[in-house]
Structure formats: C-alpha cells, structure tokens
N, CA, C and O atoms as a GROMACS GRO file, in nm:
protein
  544
    1MET      N    1  -0.149   1.495   2.371
    1MET     CA    2  -0.106   1.515   2.505
    1MET      C    3  -0.216   1.584   2.580
    1MET      O    4  -0.252   1.697   2.545
    2ILE      N    5  -0.270   1.524   2.678
    2ILE     CA    6  -0.378   1.579   2.754
    2ILE      C    7  -0.323   1.633   2.884
    2ILE      O    8  -0.254   1.564   2.959
    3GLY      N    9  -0.355   1.761   2.910
    3GLY     CA   10  -0.306   1.823   3.032
    3GLY      C   11  -0.152   1.836   3.027
    3GLY      O   12  -0.092   1.845   2.920
    4GLY      N   13  -0.092   1.835   3.143
    4GLY     CA   14   0.053   1.848   3.151
    4GLY      C   15   0.116   1.736   3.226
    4GLY      O   16   0.222   1.755   3.287
    5SER      N   17   0.055   1.620   3.225
    5SER     CA   18   0.108   1.509   3.302
    5SER      C   19   0.244   1.464   3.254
    5SER      O   20   0.279   1.479   3.138
    6ALA      N   21   0.320   1.408   3.346
    6ALA     CA   22   0.455   1.362   3.311
    6ALA      C   23   0.448   1.251   3.210
    6ALA      O   24   0.532   1.244   3.120
    7GLN      N   25   0.350   1.162   3.223
    7GLN     CA   26   0.336   1.051   3.128
    7GLN      C   27   0.309   1.098   2.988
    7GLN      O   28   0.364   1.044   2.893
    8ALA      N   29   0.224   1.201   2.975
    8ALA     CA   30   0.195   1.256   2.845
    8ALA      C   31   0.315   1.322   2.782
    8ALA      O   32   0.336   1.313   2.661
    9LYS      N   33   0.394   1.389   2.865
    9LYS     CA   34   0.518   1.451   2.815
    9LYS      C   35   0.617   1.349   2.770
    9LYS      O   36   0.684   1.366   2.668
   10ASP      N   37   0.629   1.241   2.850
   10ASP     CA   38   0.719   1.131   2.811
   10ASP      C   39   0.677   1.068   2.678
   10ASP      O   40   0.760   1.039   2.592
   11GLU      N   41   0.545   1.047   2.664
   11GLU     CA   42   0.493   0.989   2.540
   11GLU      C   43   0.524   1.079   2.421
   11GLU      O   44   0.563   1.030   2.315
   12ALA      N   45   0.506   1.211   2.438
   12ALA     CA   46   0.534   1.303   2.329
   12ALA      C   47   0.682   1.306   2.293
   12ALA      O   48   0.718   1.313   2.176
   13SER      N   49   0.768   1.302   2.396
   13SER     CA   50   0.912   1.304   2.370
   13SER      C   51   0.954   1.172   2.304
   13SER      O   52   1.041   1.172   2.217
   14GLU      N   53   0.894   1.058   2.344
   14GLU     CA   54   0.927   0.930   2.284
   14GLU      C   55   0.887   0.933   2.137
   14GLU      O   56   0.963   0.890   2.051
   15LEU      N   57   0.768   0.983   2.108
   15LEU     CA   58   0.720   0.990   1.970
   15LEU      C   59   0.811   1.083   1.889
   15LEU      O   60   0.842   1.053   1.774
   16ARG      N   61   0.853   1.193   1.946
   16ARG     CA   62   0.940   1.286   1.876
   16ARG      C   63   1.074   1.219   1.840
   16ARG      O   64   1.126   1.235   1.730
   17GLU      N   65   1.129   1.143   1.939
   17GLU     CA   66   1.256   1.070   1.914
   17GLU      C   67   1.238   0.965   1.806
   17GLU      O   68   1.323   0.949   1.719
   18ARG      N   69   1.127   0.894   1.812
   18ARG     CA   70   1.099   0.788   1.714
   18ARG      C   71   1.089   0.846   1.573
   18ARG      O   72   1.148   0.793   1.479
   19MET      N   73   1.015   0.956   1.559
   19MET     CA   74   1.000   1.017   1.427
   19MET      C   75   1.130   1.078   1.379
   19MET      O   76   1.158   1.074   1.259
   20SER      N   77   1.210   1.132   1.468
   20SER     CA   78   1.338   1.190   1.435
   20SER      C   79   1.431   1.078   1.382
   20SER      O   80   1.496   1.096   1.279
   21ARG      N   81   1.438   0.965   1.452
   21ARG     CA   82   1.518   0.851   1.407
   21ARG      C   83   1.472   0.803   1.270
   21ARG      O   84   1.553   0.772   1.183
   22LEU      N   85   1.341   0.797   1.252
   22LEU     CA   86   1.286   0.752   1.125
   22LEU      C   87   1.328   0.843   1.012
   22LEU      O   88   1.371   0.796   0.906
   23MET      N   89   1.315   0.976   1.034
   23MET     CA   90   1.352   1.073   0.933
   23MET      C   91   1.498   1.065   0.899
   23MET      O   92   1.535   1.069   0.781
   24LYS      N   93   1.582   1.053   0.999
   24LYS     CA   94   1.728   1.045   0.973
   24LYS      C   95   1.763   0.917   0.896
   24LYS      O   96   1.848   0.918   0.806
   25ARG      N   97   1.697   0.809   0.933
   25ARG     CA   98   1.727   0.680   0.864
   25ARG      C   99   1.676   0.684   0.722
   25ARG      O  100   1.743   0.632   0.632
   26LEU      N  101   1.561   0.745   0.697
   26LEU     CA  102   1.511   0.760   0.558
   26LEU      C  103   1.607   0.841   0.476
   26LEU      O  104   1.633   0.807   0.360
   27MET      N  105   1.660   0.949   0.534
   27MET     CA  106   1.757   1.033   0.463
   27MET      C  107   1.886   0.962   0.437
   27MET      O  108   1.943   0.974   0.329
   28ARG      N  109   1.934   0.887   0.537
   28ARG     CA  110   2.058   0.817   0.527
   28ARG      C  111   2.052   0.708   0.415
   28ARG      O  112   2.150   0.685   0.344
   29GLU      N  113   1.938   0.644   0.402
   29GLU     CA  114   1.923   0.539   0.299
   29GLU      C  115   1.870   0.598   0.168
   29GLU      O  116   1.841   0.524   0.074
   30ARG      N  117   1.857   0.729   0.161
   30ARG     CA  118   1.820   0.800   0.041
   30ARG      C  119   1.684   0.759  -0.018
   30ARG      O  120   1.669   0.748  -0.139
   31VAL      N  121   1.588   0.737   0.069
   31VAL     CA  122   1.453   0.706   0.023
   31VAL      C  123   1.348   0.804   0.080
   31VAL      O  124   1.227   0.786   0.060
   32TYR      N  125   1.396   0.906   0.150
   32TYR     CA  126   1.304   1.000   0.215
   32TYR      C  127   1.205   1.065   0.118
   32TYR      O  128   1.086   1.075   0.147
   33HIS      N  129   1.254   1.107   0.003
   33HIS     CA  130   1.170   1.178  -0.093
   33HIS      C  131   1.080   1.082  -0.172
   33HIS      O  132   0.974   1.124  -0.219
   34ARG      N  133   1.119   0.956  -0.187
   34ARG     CA  134   1.038   0.860  -0.258
   34ARG      C  135   0.933   0.795  -0.166
   34ARG      O  136   0.824   0.758  -0.211
   35ALA      N  137   0.965   0.782  -0.039
   35ALA     CA  138   0.880   0.706   0.053
   35ALA      C  139   0.759   0.789   0.099
   35ALA      O  140   0.651   0.734   0.119
   36LEU      N  141   0.777   0.917   0.116
   36LEU     CA  142   0.671   1.001   0.177
   36LEU      C  143   0.622   1.107   0.078
   36LEU      O  144   0.699   1.157  -0.004
   37THR      N  145   0.493   1.140   0.086
   37THR     CA  146   0.438   1.249   0.007
   37THR      C  147   0.478   1.377   0.075
   37THR      O  148   0.522   1.374   0.190
   38PRO      N  149   0.463   1.493   0.008
   38PRO     CA  150   0.499   1.621   0.071
   38PRO      C  151   0.419   1.646   0.199
   38PRO      O  152   0.474   1.700   0.295
   39ILE      N  153   0.295   1.610   0.203
   39ILE     CA  154   0.214   1.630   0.324
   39ILE      C  155   0.267   1.544   0.438
   39ILE      O  156   0.279   1.593   0.551
   40GLU      N  157   0.299   1.419   0.412
   40GLU     CA  158   0.354   1.330   0.509
   40GLU      C  159   0.492   1.380   0.564
   40GLU      O  160   0.522   1.369   0.683
   41LYS      N  161   0.571   1.433   0.470
   41LYS     CA  162   0.701   1.491   0.512
   41LYS      C  163   0.678   1.607   0.608
   41LYS      O  164   0.749   1.620   0.707
   42GLY      N  165   0.578   1.691   0.580
   42GLY     CA  166   0.544   1.802   0.667
   42GLY      C  167   0.501   1.757   0.807
   42GLY      O  168   0.543   1.813   0.908
   43ILE      N  169   0.418   1.653   0.809
   43ILE     CA  170   0.368   1.602   0.937
   43ILE      C  171   0.486   1.547   1.019
   43ILE      O  172   0.496   1.570   1.139
   44VAL      N  173   0.574   1.474   0.953
   44VAL     CA  174   0.694   1.418   1.022
   44VAL      C  175   0.781   1.533   1.074
   44VAL      O  176   0.827   1.529   1.188
   45TYR      N  177   0.804   1.634   0.990
   45TYR     CA  178   0.884   1.748   1.028
   45TYR      C  179   0.828   1.816   1.153
   45TYR      O  180   0.903   1.849   1.246
   46ILE      N  181   0.698   1.836   1.155
   46ILE     CA  182   0.633   1.904   1.268
   46ILE      C  183   0.639   1.814   1.391
   46ILE      O  184   0.657   1.862   1.503
   47ALA      N  185   0.623   1.680   1.372
   47ALA     CA  186   0.626   1.589   1.486
   47ALA      C  187   0.765   1.585   1.549
   47ALA      O  188   0.777   1.550   1.666
   48CYS      N  189   0.869   1.619   1.477
   48CYS     CA  190   1.005   1.619   1.528
   48CYS      C  191   1.038   1.744   1.606
   48CYS      O  192   1.141   1.748   1.673
   49LYS      N  193   0.958   1.845   1.599
   49LYS     CA  194   0.981   1.971   1.667
   49LYS      C  195   0.964   1.958   1.818
   49LYS      O  196   0.879   1.882   1.863
   50PRO      N  197   1.042   2.031   1.898
   50PRO     CA  198   1.034   2.019   2.045
   50PRO      C  199   0.901   2.059   2.107
   50PRO      O  200   0.864   2.005   2.211
   51GLY      N  201   0.828   2.150   2.048
   51GLY     CA  202   0.700   2.196   2.105
   51GLY      C  203   0.581   2.112   2.062
   51GLY      O  204   0.468   2.153   2.088
   52PHE      N  205   0.600   2.001   1.998
   52PHE     CA  206   0.495   1.918   1.946
   52PHE      C  207   0.411   1.859   2.061
   52PHE      O  208   0.463   1.806   2.159
   53LYS      N  209   0.276   1.870   2.042
   53LYS     CA  210   0.184   1.814   2.142
   53LYS      C  211   0.090   1.716   2.071
   53LYS      O  212   0.028   1.748   1.970
   54LEU      N  213   0.081   1.599   2.126
   54LEU     CA  214  -0.004   1.495   2.067
   54LEU      C  215  -0.139   1.501   2.140
   54LEU      O  216  -0.154   1.449   2.250
   55ILE      N  217  -0.237   1.566   2.073
   55ILE     CA  218  -0.367   1.585   2.139
   55ILE      C  219  -0.479   1.514   2.067
   55ILE      O  220  -0.589   1.502   2.121
   56SER      N  221  -0.456   1.466   1.946
   56SER     CA  222  -0.564   1.409   1.868
   56SER      C  223  -0.536   1.262   1.837
   56SER      O  224  -0.426   1.226   1.795
   57PRO      N  225  -0.639   1.177   1.858
   57PRO     CA  226  -0.624   1.035   1.823
   57PRO      C  227  -0.605   1.019   1.670
   57PRO      O  228  -0.538   0.926   1.625
   58LEU      N  229  -0.662   1.108   1.595
   58LEU     CA  230  -0.651   1.106   1.450
   58LEU      C  231  -0.504   1.132   1.412
   58LEU      O  232  -0.451   1.069   1.320
   59LEU      N  233  -0.440   1.226   1.480
   59LEU     CA  234  -0.299   1.256   1.454
   59LEU      C  235  -0.212   1.136   1.491
   59LEU      O  236  -0.118   1.103   1.419
   60ARG      N  237  -0.243   1.071   1.600
   60ARG     CA  238  -0.170   0.951   1.640
   60ARG      C  239  -0.182   0.841   1.533
   60ARG      O  240  -0.083   0.778   1.496
   61ARG      N  241  -0.304   0.819   1.485
   61ARG     CA  242  -0.321   0.719   1.379
   61ARG      C  243  -0.251   0.755   1.252
   61ARG      O  244  -0.198   0.668   1.182
   62THR      N  245  -0.249   0.883   1.221
   62THR     CA  246  -0.180   0.931   1.101
   62THR      C  247  -0.030   0.909   1.113
   62THR      O  248   0.033   0.862   1.018
   63LEU      N  249   0.027   0.941   1.227
   63LEU     CA  250   0.170   0.921   1.250
   63LEU      C  251   0.206   0.770   1.247
   63LEU      O  252   0.311   0.733   1.194
   64ASP      N  253   0.120   0.687   1.301
   64ASP     CA  254   0.143   0.543   1.297
   64ASP      C  255   0.140   0.492   1.152
   64ASP      O  256   0.221   0.408   1.112
   65ALA      N  257   0.045   0.544   1.074
   65ALA     CA  258   0.040   0.504   0.932
   65ALA      C  259   0.164   0.548   0.855
   65ALA      O  260   0.216   0.473   0.773
   66ILE      N  261   0.211   0.670   0.882
   66ILE     CA  262   0.334   0.722   0.820
   66ILE      C  263   0.451   0.634   0.857
   66ILE      O  264   0.532   0.597   0.772
   67PHE      N  265   0.459   0.601   0.985
   67PHE     CA  266   0.570   0.518   1.032
   67PHE      C  267   0.568   0.381   0.963
   67PHE      O  268   0.673   0.332   0.921
   68GLU      N  269   0.451   0.320   0.951
   68GLU     CA  270   0.442   0.190   0.884
   68GLU      C  271   0.480   0.200   0.736
   68GLU      O  272   0.551   0.115   0.682
   69LYS      N  273   0.433   0.303   0.671
   69LYS     CA  274   0.459   0.323   0.526
   69LYS      C  275   0.613   0.346   0.506
   69LYS      O  276   0.673   0.290   0.414
   70ALA      N  277   0.671   0.424   0.590
   70ALA     CA  278   0.814   0.453   0.576
   70ALA      C  279   0.899   0.328   0.609
   70ALA      O  280   1.004   0.303   0.550
   71SER      N  281   0.849   0.251   0.706
   71SER     CA  282   0.926   0.130   0.744
   71SER      C  283   0.934   0.030   0.630
   71SER      O  284   1.031  -0.045   0.620
   72GLU      N  285   0.833   0.027   0.547
   72GLU     CA  286   0.833  -0.064   0.431
   72GLU      C  287   0.944  -0.030   0.333
   72GLU      O  288   0.994  -0.117   0.263
   73TRP      N  289   0.984   0.097   0.328
   73TRP     CA  290   1.089   0.137   0.238
   73TRP      C  291   1.229   0.110   0.291
   73TRP      O  292   1.325   0.110   0.214
   74LEU      N  293   1.240   0.088   0.419
   74LEU     CA  294   1.373   0.070   0.481
   74LEU      C  295   1.413  -0.076   0.478
   74LEU      O  296   1.331  -0.166   0.494
   75ARG      N  297   1.540  -0.097   0.457
   75ARG     CA  298   1.595  -0.229   0.474
   75ARG      C  299   1.593  -0.264   0.620
   75ARG      O  300   1.608  -0.174   0.702
   76PRO      N  301   1.574  -0.390   0.657
   76PRO     CA  302   1.576  -0.422   0.799
   76PRO      C  303   1.712  -0.394   0.861
   76PRO      O  304   1.815  -0.418   0.798
   77SER      N  305   1.712  -0.343   0.983
   77SER     CA  306   1.835  -0.312   1.049
   77SER      C  307   1.909  -0.440   1.086
   77SER      O  308   1.851  -0.548   1.082
   78PHE      N  309   2.033  -0.430   1.122
   78PHE     CA  310   2.113  -0.545   1.159
   78PHE      C  311   2.050  -0.617   1.278
   78PHE      O  312   2.042  -0.739   1.280
   79VAL      N  313   2.004  -0.539   1.377
   79VAL     CA  314   1.947  -0.602   1.496
   79VAL      C  315   1.821  -0.679   1.464
   79VAL      O  316   1.800  -0.789   1.514
   80SER      N  317   1.733  -0.620   1.378
   80SER     CA  318   1.608  -0.692   1.345
   80SER      C  319   1.638  -0.819   1.264
   80SER      O  320   1.574  -0.922   1.284
   81ARG      N  321   1.735  -0.810   1.172
   81ARG     CA  322   1.774  -0.933   1.098
   81ARG      C  323   1.831  -1.035   1.190
   81ARG      O  324   1.801  -1.153   1.178
   82ALA      N  325   1.916  -0.991   1.286
   82ALA     CA  326   1.976  -1.082   1.382
   82ALA      C  327   1.870  -1.148   1.471
   82ALA      O  328   1.882  -1.266   1.507
   83MET      N  329   1.769  -1.072   1.506
   83MET     CA  330   1.658  -1.126   1.588
   83MET      C  331   1.581  -1.230   1.510
   83MET      O  332   1.540  -1.331   1.567
   84LEU      N  333   1.559  -1.210   1.381
   84LEU     CA  334   1.486  -1.309   1.300
   84LEU      C  335   1.566  -1.436   1.288
   84LEU      O  336   1.512  -1.545   1.307
   85VAL      N  337   1.694  -1.426   1.255
   85VAL     CA  338   1.779  -1.543   1.243
   85VAL      C  339   1.794  -1.610   1.378
   85VAL      O  340   1.786  -1.733   1.386
   86GLY      N  341   1.816  -1.534   1.483
   86GLY     CA  342   1.835  -1.589   1.617
   86GLY      C  343   1.711  -1.660   1.666
   86GLY      O  344   1.720  -1.761   1.735
   87ARG      N  345   1.593  -1.607   1.630
   87ARG     CA  346   1.468  -1.670   1.668
   87ARG      C  347   1.457  -1.812   1.611
   87ARG      O  348   1.415  -1.905   1.679
   88GLU      N  349   1.495  -1.826   1.482
   88GLU     CA  350   1.494  -1.960   1.419
   88GLU      C  351   1.590  -2.051   1.491
   88GLU      O  352   1.557  -2.166   1.519
   89ARG      N  353   1.712  -2.002   1.521
   89ARG     CA  354   1.811  -2.085   1.591
   89ARG      C  355   1.765  -2.123   1.730
   89ARG      O  356   1.785  -2.236   1.775
   90ALA      N  357   1.702  -2.026   1.799
   90ALA     CA  358   1.657  -2.052   1.935
   90ALA      C  359   1.544  -2.157   1.937
   90ALA      O  360   1.539  -2.241   2.026
   91GLU      N  361   1.453  -2.152   1.836
   91GLU     CA  362   1.345  -2.250   1.829
   91GLU      C  363   1.404  -2.387   1.806
   91GLU      O  364   1.357  -2.485   1.864
   92ALA      N  365   1.507  -2.396   1.721
   92ALA     CA  366   1.571  -2.528   1.698
   92ALA      C  367   1.640  -2.577   1.826
   92ALA      O  368   1.635  -2.697   1.856
   93ASN      N  369   1.704  -2.488   1.900
   93ASN     CA  370   1.771  -2.525   2.024
   93ASN      C  371   1.667  -2.570   2.130
   93ASN      O  372   1.690  -2.665   2.204
   94VAL      N  373   1.555  -2.502   2.135
   94VAL     CA  374   1.452  -2.539   2.228
   94VAL      C  375   1.391  -2.674   2.195
   94VAL      O  376   1.364  -2.754   2.286
   95ARG      N  377   1.369  -2.702   2.069
   95ARG     CA  378   1.318  -2.834   2.028
   95ARG      C  379   1.416  -2.944   2.065
   95ARG      O  380   1.374  -3.049   2.113
   96ALA      N  381   1.543  -2.920   2.045
   96ALA     CA  382   1.646  -3.020   2.084
   96ALA      C  383   1.649  -3.037   2.235
   96ALA      O  384   1.658  -3.150   2.283
   97ALA      N  385   1.641  -2.930   2.309
   97ALA     CA  386   1.645  -2.939   2.454
   97ALA      C  387   1.522  -3.008   2.510
   97ALA      O  388   1.532  -3.082   2.607
   98LEU      N  389   1.407  -2.986   2.450
   98LEU     CA  390   1.284  -3.053   2.492
   98LEU      C  391   1.293  -3.206   2.468
   98LEU      O  392   1.247  -3.286   2.549
   99LEU      N  393   1.354  -3.241   2.354
   99LEU     CA  394   1.372  -3.383   2.326
   99LEU      C  395   1.468  -3.449   2.423
   99LEU      O  396   1.457  -3.569   2.449
  100MET      N  397   1.561  -3.372   2.477
  100MET     CA  398   1.656  -3.424   2.575
  100MET      C  399   1.600  -3.419   2.716
  100MET      O  400   1.667  -3.462   2.810
  101GLY      N  401   1.480  -3.366   2.733
  101GLY     CA  402   1.416  -3.368   2.865
  101GLY      C  403   1.432  -3.242   2.950
  101GLY      O  404   1.428  -3.249   3.073
  102CYS      N  405   1.451  -3.129   2.887
  102CYS     CA  406   1.466  -3.003   2.961
  102CYS      C  407   1.341  -2.916   2.942
  102CYS      O  408   1.334  -2.838   2.847
  103PRO      N  409   1.242  -2.931   3.032
  103PRO     CA  410   1.116  -2.859   3.012
  103PRO      C  411   1.127  -2.708   3.027
  103PRO      O  412   1.042  -2.635   2.974
  104SER      N  413   1.230  -2.660   3.098
  104SER     CA  414   1.243  -2.516   3.115
  104SER      C  415   1.300  -2.444   2.994
  104SER      O  416   1.317  -2.322   2.994
  105ALA      N  417   1.330  -2.521   2.890
  105ALA     CA  418   1.388  -2.465   2.766
  105ALA      C  419   1.294  -2.368   2.697
  105ALA      O  420   1.339  -2.279   2.625
  106LYS      N  421   1.162  -2.382   2.719
  106LYS     CA  422   1.065  -2.292   2.654
  106LYS      C  423   1.090  -2.146   2.692
  106LYS      O  424   1.057  -2.056   2.615
  107LYS      N  425   1.146  -2.122   2.810
  107LYS     CA  426   1.176  -1.988   2.856
  107LYS      C  427   1.285  -1.922   2.772
  107LYS      O  428   1.294  -1.799   2.769
  108TRP      N  429   1.365  -1.999   2.706
  108TRP     CA  430   1.475  -1.944   2.626
  108TRP      C  431   1.424  -1.853   2.514
  108TRP      O  432   1.491  -1.757   2.476
  109LEU      N  433   1.306  -1.884   2.461
  109LEU     CA  434   1.251  -1.804   2.355
  109LEU      C  435   1.214  -1.665   2.397
  109LEU      O  436   1.207  -1.575   2.314
  110ASP      N  437   1.189  -1.646   2.527
  110ASP     CA  438   1.155  -1.511   2.578
  110ASP      C  439   1.272  -1.427   2.612
  110ASP      O  440   1.257  -1.309   2.644
  111ASP      N  441   1.394  -1.485   2.605
  111ASP     CA  442   1.515  -1.413   2.641
  111ASP      C  443   1.570  -1.342   2.517
  111ASP      O  444   1.633  -1.406   2.432
  112ARG      N  445   1.547  -1.212   2.507
  112ARG     CA  446   1.587  -1.135   2.389
  112ARG      C  447   1.740  -1.136   2.368
  112ARG      O  448   1.788  -1.143   2.255
  113ALA      N  449   1.814  -1.130   2.480
  113ALA     CA  450   1.960  -1.129   2.468
  113ALA      C  451   2.011  -1.260   2.411
  113ALA      O  452   2.102  -1.262   2.328
  114TYR      N  453   1.951  -1.370   2.454
  114TYR     CA  454   1.990  -1.502   2.402
  114TYR      C  455   1.961  -1.515   2.252
  114TYR      O  456   2.045  -1.562   2.175
  115VAL      N  457   1.840  -1.471   2.211
  115VAL     CA  458   1.800  -1.475   2.071
  115VAL      C  459   1.893  -1.387   1.989
  115VAL      O  460   1.937  -1.427   1.881
  116LEU      N  461   1.922  -1.268   2.037
  116LEU     CA  462   2.011  -1.175   1.965
  116LEU      C  463   2.152  -1.234   1.952
  116LEU      O  464   2.214  -1.226   1.846
  117LEU      N  465   2.201  -1.293   2.059
  117LEU     CA  466   2.335  -1.355   2.056
  117LEU      C  467   2.340  -1.467   1.950
  117LEU      O  468   2.435  -1.475   1.873
  118LEU      N  469   2.237  -1.553   1.948
  118LEU     CA  470   2.237  -1.660   1.848
  118LEU      C  471   2.231  -1.600   1.707
  118LEU      O  472   2.297  -1.651   1.617
  119GLY      N  473   2.154  -1.496   1.686
  119GLY     CA  474   2.144  -1.436   1.555
  119GLY      C  475   2.273  -1.373   1.509
  119GLY      O  476   2.315  -1.393   1.395
  120ILE      N  477   2.337  -1.299   1.596
  120ILE     CA  478   2.467  -1.236   1.564
  120ILE      C  479   2.571  -1.344   1.534
  120ILE      O  480   2.646  -1.332   1.437
  121ASN      N  481   2.575  -1.446   1.614
  121ASN     CA  482   2.672  -1.554   1.588
  121ASN      C  483   2.645  -1.620   1.455
  121ASN      O  484   2.738  -1.649   1.380
  122ALA      N  485   2.519  -1.645   1.426
  122ALA     CA  486   2.485  -1.709   1.299
  122ALA      C  487   2.516  -1.623   1.180
  122ALA      O  488   2.560  -1.674   1.077
  123MET      N  489   2.495  -1.489   1.191
  123MET     CA  490   2.518  -1.402   1.078
  123MET      C  491   2.665  -1.370   1.059
  123MET      O  492   2.708  -1.338   0.948
  124SER      N  493   2.741  -1.378   1.163
  124SER     CA  494   2.884  -1.341   1.149
  124SER      C  495   2.970  -1.465   1.126
  124SER      O  496   3.091  -1.451   1.104
  125ALA      N  497   2.914  -1.582   1.128
  125ALA     CA  498   2.994  -1.703   1.108
  125ALA      C  499   3.032  -1.713   0.960
  125ALA      O  500   2.950  -1.690   0.871
  126SER      N  501   3.155  -1.746   0.936
  126SER     CA  502   3.203  -1.763   0.801
  126SER      C  503   3.152  -1.894   0.743
  126SER      O  504   3.155  -1.996   0.813
  127PRO      N  505   3.105  -1.896   0.619
  127PRO     CA  506   3.055  -2.021   0.563
  127PRO      C  507   3.165  -2.124   0.549
  127PRO      O  508   3.137  -2.243   0.537
  128PHE      N  509   3.288  -2.080   0.551
  128PHE     CA  510   3.402  -2.173   0.534
  128PHE      C  511   3.451  -2.225   0.666
  128PHE      O  512   3.532  -2.317   0.669
  129ALA      N  513   3.405  -2.170   0.776
  129ALA     CA  514   3.453  -2.209   0.908
  129ALA      C  515   3.416  -2.355   0.939
  129ALA      O  516   3.494  -2.428   1.001
  130ILE      N  517   3.298  -2.396   0.895
  130ILE     CA  518   3.256  -2.535   0.920
  130ILE      C  519   3.342  -2.632   0.840
  130ILE      O  520   3.387  -2.735   0.891
  131SER      N  521   3.363  -2.599   0.715
  131SER     CA  522   3.444  -2.691   0.630
  131SER      C  523   3.588  -2.700   0.675
  131SER      O  524   3.648  -2.807   0.668
  132ARG      N  525   3.645  -2.587   0.723
  132ARG     CA  526   3.782  -2.591   0.773
  132ARG      C  527   3.790  -2.672   0.903
  132ARG      O  528   3.885  -2.747   0.923
  133ALA      N  529   3.691  -2.657   0.988
  133ALA     CA  530   3.693  -2.725   1.116
  133ALA      C  531   3.673  -2.879   1.094
  133ALA      O  532   3.733  -2.961   1.164
  134SER      N  533   3.590  -2.915   0.998
  134SER     CA  534   3.561  -3.058   0.978
  134SER      C  535   3.673  -3.126   0.901
  134SER      O  536   3.685  -3.248   0.906
  135SER      N  537   3.756  -3.048   0.827
  135SER     CA  538   3.863  -3.113   0.749
  135SER      C  539   3.984  -3.148   0.833
  135SER      O  540   4.070  -3.222   0.786
  136ARG      N  541   3.993  -3.098   0.952
  136ARG     CA  542   4.110  -3.126   1.038
  136ARG      C  543   4.103  -3.258   1.105
  136ARG      O  544   4.194  -3.294   1.180
   0.00000   0.00000   0.00000
C-alpha cells in the first residue's frame, strides 16, 4: 500500500478478505495444517489482520504463491464446478445455435449468469429424470 490512497486501502481490504476466506475454508475442510508450512500460516495470519499494509511487491508475490498452493488442496466449490459444467453446455448450445443461423449466439459464452444457470441445472438434474420422461 503506497501512501494513503483510497484505491490502495481498497486493495488491502480486498486482499485481507480473500486471505480470511481462504484460511476459513482451509480450516473448514481440515487441510489447513497439511497445506501450509508454519511460515506460510504466519504470513496468512498477519495478512488477515486489520492493520495489514501491502507495501512490497515481494510480499504480494508471496501471498499469491500461498493462495495458489492452498487452492490446490481445496476441492472446487459448487460455483466453480457449476461454471465448468455450464461452460461445456453453453459451448454445445452455441454450436447448435450457430448451425441454425444465429450469429449472435457467440455472446452467450460471455454471460456468466447463463453459464452458471446451465451448470446448476446440469448438476442438479436427476439421472433418472430423462428415462422417466422418455418412458411416458
């Protein structure tokens, strides 16, 4: 954090929130002590404190590396899994729409809400729903 600008304070508070969420999620999934070394745990703990100031690019790179390392230990969240599944469904829908002559369908891939909706619908659909519907 350089100076006392509002943007720098917002960046520091965003980083503090991000690290706090990461630490809570690591603890909730019971991998906090396996995922991070004692030094990394200390850095995360200090980064979550309210008076934390981000003044060093080295510290920023270190926190990013810790975040990446810890993220590897976590199972993907429901939203990220839904986005992956929804992205596949959206690509299939766009291909079908392009074949039917709808050139504006390419914009559908940029719509996060649409992709998330497709993913949630695909993940929550019962595997038996199709067979029940087709047997009637």
